[in-house]
C-alpha positions in Angstrom: 93.9 -45.6 33.2 93.6 -43.1 30.5 94.2 -45.4 28.0 91.3 -47.7 29.1 88.8 -44.4 29.6 90.1 -43.2 26.1 89.4 -46.9 24.6 85.9 -46.7 26.1 85.0 -42.9 25.0 86.3 -43.0 21.7 83.9 -45.3 19.8 81.1 -43.7 21.6 82.1 -40.1 20.5 82.8 -41.5 17.2 79.4 -43.0 17.3 77.7 -39.9 18.5 79.7 -37.8 15.7 78.4 -40.1 13.0 74.9 -40.0 14.3 74.8 -36.2 14.4 76.4 -36.4 10.6 73.6 -38.6 9.4 70.9 -36.8 11.3 71.8 -33.4 9.7 72.3 -35.0 6.2 68.7 -36.6 6.7 67.3 -33.0 7.8 69.0 -31.5 4.8 67.6 -34.1 2.4 64.1 -33.7 3.8 64.3 -30.1 3.5 65.6 -30.3 0.1 62.5 -32.7 -0.7 60.2 -30.4 0.8 61.5 -27.3 -1.3 61.7 -29.7 -4.5 58.0 -30.6 -3.7 56.8 -26.8 -3.5 58.8 -25.9 -6.5 57.0 -28.6 -8.6 53.7 -27.6 -7.3 54.4 -23.7 -8.1 55.8 -24.8 -11.7 52.5 -27.3 -12.5 50.2 -24.4 -11.5 52.1 -21.9 -13.8 52.4 -24.0 -16.6 48.7 -25.2 -16.3 47.7 -21.3 -16.0 49.3 -20.6 -19.4 47.5 -23.6 -20.8 44.4 -22.6 -19.6 44.7 -19.1 -20.7 45.5 -20.3 -24.4 42.2 -22.5 -24.2 40.1 -19.6 -23.1 41.3 -17.3 -25.9 40.5 -20.2 -28.3 36.9 -20.9 -26.8 36.0 -16.9 -27.0 37.3 -17.5 -30.7 34.8 -20.3 -31.1 31.9 -18.7 -29.5 32.1 -15.5 -31.5 32.5 -17.7 -34.8 29.3 -19.0 -34.8 25.8 -17.5 -35.4 24.0 -15.4 -32.7 21.3 -17.6 -32.7 23.5 -21.0 -32.5 23.2 -23.2 -29.7 26.8 -23.5 -29.5 26.8 -20.2 -27.5 25.5 -21.8 -24.3 28.4 -24.6 -24.3 31.1 -22.2 -25.3 30.1 -20.0 -22.4 30.0 -22.9 -20.0 33.6 -23.6 -21.2 34.7 -20.0 -20.6 33.4 -20.4 -17.1 35.2 -23.7 -16.5 38.6 -22.5 -17.8 38.7 -19.2 -16.0 37.6 -21.0 -12.7 40.7 -23.2 -13.3 42.7 -20.4 -13.9 41.7 -18.5 -10.9 42.4 -21.8 -8.8 45.9 -21.9 -10.6 46.6 -18.2 -9.6 45.6 -18.8 -6.2 48.4 -21.6 -6.1 51.1 -19.2 -7.0 53.0 -16.9 -4.3 51.6 -13.8 -5.8 49.6 -13.1 -2.6 52.3 -10.0 -1.9 52.3 -8.7 -5.5 50.0 -6.4 -7.2 47.9 -8.8 -9.2 44.2 -7.6 -8.5 43.5 -6.4 -11.9 43.9 -9.8 -13.5 42.5 -11.7 -10.5 39.3 -9.3 -11.0 39.3 -9.6 -14.8 39.2 -13.6 -14.4 36.4 -13.2 -11.5 34.3 -11.3 -13.8 34.7 -13.5 -17.0 33.9 -16.5 -14.7 30.6 -14.7 -13.5 29.5 -13.1 -16.9 30.0 -16.7 -18.6 28.2 -18.4 -15.8 25.3 -16.2 -15.4 24.7 -15.9 -19.2 25.1 -19.8 -19.8 22.3 -20.3 -17.1 19.8 -18.0 -18.8 17.6 -19.3 -21.6 19.5 -18.2 -24.8 16.7 -18.9 -27.0 14.2 -16.6 -25.4 17.0 -14.2 -24.6 20.0 -14.7 -26.8 23.5 -12.8 -26.4 22.7 -9.1 -27.0 24.8 -6.6 -29.2 26.6 -5.4 -25.9 27.4 -8.8 -24.7 28.8 -9.8 -28.1 31.0 -6.6 -28.0 32.2 -7.5 -24.8 33.0 -11.0 -26.2 35.0 -9.5 -28.9 36.9 -7.3 -26.4 37.5 -10.2 -24.1 38.8 -12.0 -27.1 41.1 -9.5 -28.1 42.7 -9.1 -24.5 42.8 -12.8 -23.9 45.4 -12.8 -26.9 47.5 -10.2 -25.1 47.4 -12.1 -21.6 48.2 -15.3 -23.5 51.1 -13.9 -25.2 52.3 -12.2 -21.9 52.0 -15.5 -20.1 54.1 -17.4 -22.9 56.9 -14.8 -22.8 57.2 -15.5 -19.1 57.1 -19.2 -19.7 59.7 -19.1 -22.3 62.1 -17.3 -19.6 61.4 -19.5 -16.9 62.4 -22.4 -19.2 65.3 -21.1 -21.0 66.7 -19.6 -17.6 65.9 -22.6 -15.4 64.0 -19.8 -12.9 62.7 -20.9 -9.7 59.3 -19.9 -8.2 60.8 -20.5 -4.7 63.1 -17.5 -5.7 59.9 -15.2 -6.3 58.6 -16.3 -3.0 61.7 -15.3 -1.0 61.8 -12.2 -3.1 58.2 -11.1 -2.3 58.5 -12.0 1.4 61.6 -10.0 1.7 59.9 -6.8 0.8 62.6 -5.7 -1.5 61.0 -3.7 -4.3 64.1 -3.5 -6.4 64.7 -7.2 -6.3 65.3 -8.1 -9.9 63.4 -11.1 -11.0 62.1 -11.8 -14.4 58.9 -13.8 -13.2 57.8 -10.9 -11.1 58.6 -8.0 -13.6 56.5 -10.3 -16.1 53.4 -10.4 -13.9 53.6 -7.0 -13.0 53.7 -5.9 -16.6 50.6 -8.0 -17.3 48.7 -6.8 -14.3 49.3 -3.2 -15.5 48.2 -3.8 -18.9 44.9 -5.5 -17.6 44.3 -2.6 -15.4 44.4 -0.2 -18.6 41.5 -2.1 -20.4 39.0 0.4 -20.9 36.8 -1.1 -23.5 35.2 -3.7 -21.3 31.9 -2.9 -20.2 30.6 -5.7 -18.2 26.9 -4.4 -17.6 24.3 -5.5 -15.0 25.2 -9.2 -15.2 28.5 -9.0 -13.7 28.4 -5.4 -11.9 25.4 -6.8 -9.5 28.0 -9.3 -8.4 30.4 -6.4 -7.8 28.0 -4.6 -5.7 29.2 -2.5 -2.7 27.4 -0.6 0.0 26.3 2.5 -0.9 24.4 5.5 0.8 22.2 6.2 -2.2 19.7 3.6 -1.4 19.3 5.0 2.4 16.6 7.5 3.3 16.8 10.3 5.8 19.0 13.3 6.7 22.6 13.3 7.2 23.5 13.2 11.1 26.0 14.4 13.4 28.4 13.0 15.8 26.1 13.8 18.5 23.1 12.6 16.9 24.8 9.0 16.7 25.9 9.6 20.3 22.3 9.8 21.1 21.2 6.7 19.1 23.9 4.7 21.0 22.8 5.5 24.2 19.2 4.8 23.3 20.5 1.3 21.9 22.4 0.5 24.9 19.9 1.9 27.3 22.3 4.4 28.7 21.9 7.6 30.2 25.4 9.2 29.6 27.1 9.6 26.6 30.1 11.2 28.0 32.6 8.3 27.7 31.6 7.8 24.1 34.1 8.3 21.4 32.9 9.1 17.9 35.2 8.7 14.8 34.1 9.3 11.2 34.8 6.6 8.5 34.9 6.8 5.0 34.2 10.7 4.4 35.0 10.8 0.5 33.6 7.3 0.1 30.1 6.1 -1.2 29.2 4.8 2.2 30.3 7.1 5.1 29.9 6.1 8.6 30.5 7.0 12.3 31.8 4.5 14.7 30.9 5.2 18.4 33.3 3.4 20.9 32.7 2.9 24.6 35.5 1.8 26.8 35.0 -0.9 29.3 36.8 -2.1 32.5 37.9 -5.3 33.7 38.1 -8.2 30.7 35.4 -7.0 29.0 36.3 -5.3 25.6 35.1 -1.9 24.1 31.6 -1.8 22.9 31.7 -0.5 19.1 28.6 0.6 17.4 28.6 1.8 13.5 26.2 4.1 12.2 25.8 5.3 8.6 26.2 9.0 8.3 23.1 9.4 6.0 19.9 8.6 7.9 21.9 7.5 10.9 21.3 3.8 10.6 22.6 1.1 12.5 25.5 -1.1 10.5 26.7 -3.3 13.3 27.1 -3.5 17.1 29.9 -5.3 18.8 30.2 -5.9 22.6 32.6 -8.8 22.9 33.4 -10.2 26.4 34.6 -13.4 27.6 31.9 -16.0 27.3 31.6 -18.8 30.2 30.6 -22.4 30.1 27.5 -22.8 27.5 24.1 -23.3 29.3 21.7 -22.3 26.5 20.3 -24.6 23.9 19.8 -23.3 20.4 16.2 -22.9 20.8 16.8 -20.8 23.9 19.5 -18.7 22.0 17.1 -18.1 19.0 14.0 -16.9 21.3 16.4 -14.6 23.2 17.7 -12.9 19.8 14.3 -12.8 18.6 13.2 -10.7 21.5 16.3 -8.5 21.3 15.3 -7.6 17.7 11.8 -6.9 18.4 13.0 -4.6 21.2 15.3 -2.6 18.7 13.1 -2.0 16.0 13.7 -5.3 14.2 10.0 -7.0 14.4 8.9 -10.0 12.0 12.0 -11.9 11.7 12.7 -15.5 11.3 15.8 -17.5 12.2 17.3 -19.2 9.0 20.8 -20.1 10.0 22.9 -20.9 12.9 26.8 -20.9 13.8 28.6 -21.2 17.0 31.9 -20.4 17.6 33.8 -20.0 21.7 30.2 -20.6 23.3 28.7 -17.6 21.3 25.7 -18.2 18.8 25.6 -16.5 15.7 21.9 -16.8 14.4 21.1 -15.4 10.9 17.5 -14.0 10.6 15.5 -13.1 7.6 12.4 -10.3 7.5 9.0 -12.0 7.0 6.3 -9.8 5.3 2.8 -11.0 4.5 3.8 -14.5 5.1 6.5 -14.3 2.8 10.1 -14.9 4.1 12.6 -12.3 2.3 16.1 -13.8 2.0 17.4 -10.6 0.8 16.5 -8.7 4.0 18.5 -10.2 6.6 20.7 -9.6 9.6 22.7 -11.6 12.2 22.7 -11.6 16.1 25.4 -12.9 18.2 24.1 -14.3 21.6 26.5 -15.3 24.6 25.5 -19.0 25.4 26.2 -18.4 29.1 23.5 -15.8 30.0 21.7 -14.9 26.8 23.2 -11.6 26.4 23.4 -10.0 22.8 26.9 -9.3 22.0 26.7 -8.3 18.4 24.3 -7.5 15.4 25.4 -7.1 11.8 22.6 -5.3 9.9 24.5 -4.3 6.8 22.4 -6.3 4.2 19.1 -5.0 5.9 20.3 -1.5 4.8 20.8 -2.3 1.1 17.4 -4.1 0.9 14.6 -2.7 -1.0 12.1 -2.2 2.1 9.3 -1.0 -0.3 9.0 -3.9 -2.8 5.8 -5.4 -3.9 5.4 -9.0 -3.3 3.4 -10.4 -5.9 1.0 -13.4 -5.9 2.7 -17.0 -7.3 1.5 -18.0 -10.6 1.4 -21.5 -9.9 -0.7 -23.1 -7.1 1.2 -24.6 -4.2 -0.1 -28.1 -5.1 1.4 -27.9 -8.7 4.7 -26.8 -7.2 4.9 -29.6 -4.8 4.4 -32.0 -7.5 7.4 -31.2 -9.2 9.4 -32.4 -6.1 11.2 -35.8 -6.0 8.8 -38.3 -4.9 11.1 -39.5 -2.1 11.6 -36.0 -0.7 9.6 -35.9 2.4 8.4 -32.2 3.0 8.4 -31.2 6.7 7.7 -27.3 6.1 6.5 -25.3 3.4 6.4 -21.3 3.0 6.8 -18.6 0.3 10.0 -16.7 -0.1 12.0 -14.4 -2.0 15.6 -15.2 -2.9 18.2 -13.9 -5.1 19.1 -16.7 -7.9 22.1 -17.1 -9.7 21.1 -14.4 -12.1 21.2 -12.0 -9.3 17.4 -11.6 -9.5 14.8 -11.4 -7.0 12.3 -14.3 -7.6 9.4 -15.5 -5.7 9.5 -19.3 -4.5 7.9 -21.8 -2.8 10.3 -23.0 -0.1 10.1 -26.6 1.2 11.9 -28.0 4.3 12.4 -31.9 3.9 14.3 -34.9 4.2 15.7 -37.3 1.8 18.8 -39.9 1.9 19.1 -39.2 5.6 19.8 -35.4 5.0 17.9 -32.2 5.5 17.3 -29.8 2.7 15.7 -26.5 1.7 14.4 -26.4 -1.8 13.4 -23.4 -3.8 10.8 -23.7 -6.7 10.1 -20.7 -8.8 6.7 -19.7 -8.0 6.0 -18.8 -11.4 7.8 -21.5 -13.6 8.4 -24.3 -11.2 12.1 -24.5 -11.6 14.5 -25.3 -8.9 16.1 -21.9 -8.3 18.2 -23.1 -5.3 19.0 -26.3 -3.2 20.6 -26.1 0.2 21.7 -29.0 2.2 21.1 -27.9 6.0 23.6 -28.9 8.7 22.2 -30.2 12.1 22.2 -26.6 13.8 20.7 -24.8 10.6 17.7 -27.6 10.5 17.3 -27.0 14.6 16.8 -23.3 14.5 14.5 -23.4 11.5 12.4 -26.1 13.3 12.2 -24.1 16.7 11.4 -20.9 14.6 8.4 -22.8 13.1 6.9 -23.9 16.5 3.5 -22.2 17.1 3.7 -18.9 19.3 7.2 -18.0 17.9 
């Protein structure tokens, strides 16, 4: 009997054992294939980065070699923007997120911004200034150093057959004493870039890096008790006893107070942030679970607009709409003298079950110039409209102030319309008629714009 049982079970067990071995081998092969593919992607991104930094150095040299009045400057700047954008993409593909490399990343971002914005202006009327040529000379010198550092790392990688997967493992482990030539090379490069003191970007780039600052705010400094009273007024509360106030950024350019109110049940805490100077509301957040959606885009937009009117934000126009987990986030821009000012905007969160406003973000409004003078358009509306594509069907038109690619505020004719089955918003400079910006509107954005343009809104 045992012999008969063994004769039956032995081949079954053998097959199971062989199957397990084969499955394990396949899993091992698949894992190795994934690791090899990841390693190849890392190696390609790294060697492409080194190649594009070589090209960037050459392009800077070519741009500096020609006359200051040469038409080649524009071509050189566009190539610089293309190369730095490619280099940024390649840096993002490398496992460097856990390593201090921000100085080099910021340098690449600044070069891309400078080259793009400078190339976009009319260099015949406004050629490169002495400061900009000085900046290009500094970038040329430093790009040679970065190129040299990358080549050293590249030679080490090739000579020692180093793997980027080991870099990823080392960074993920958090072991700062881990010995790795790639990590050491990139740390040295980043340290060197952080010590460049002769690069003055000027307003072309610095406006891109603008941060919140209290310098533009008006009004006296407020206290914790002041912001408690402001929060109570905003929320229509009689008692401030359950409010907790925390001071933020005491030694920064934008000190604020956070007012927190604990809630019971499933509702989260309510938080409001106010500036220390002037006591201006930065944002309000009162999240709660939102039940089944019941409101339309038009209804949510109307409730948000009423909320803004009641809380000191009149004359706002809905310009954008997003929705997540039954909460609508509606962006509004200021309207003054019939002109939509896109640089003065805020966002309102509306719960789509009952229309309650659960959030307000007003940081952009605080940095805007509320006292700006709105000039008259140099072109007549008919002249501007004639410059549109003949197939573009206009459904709405108004004046607007936007920030263009040069980070300048410009007065534009704003046209809403359709072409090729899509809805667009086109901004034509009210002085020159050139296209400053073109936006393709999603269905929700188009609907909220149409709803806000209805009579009586």
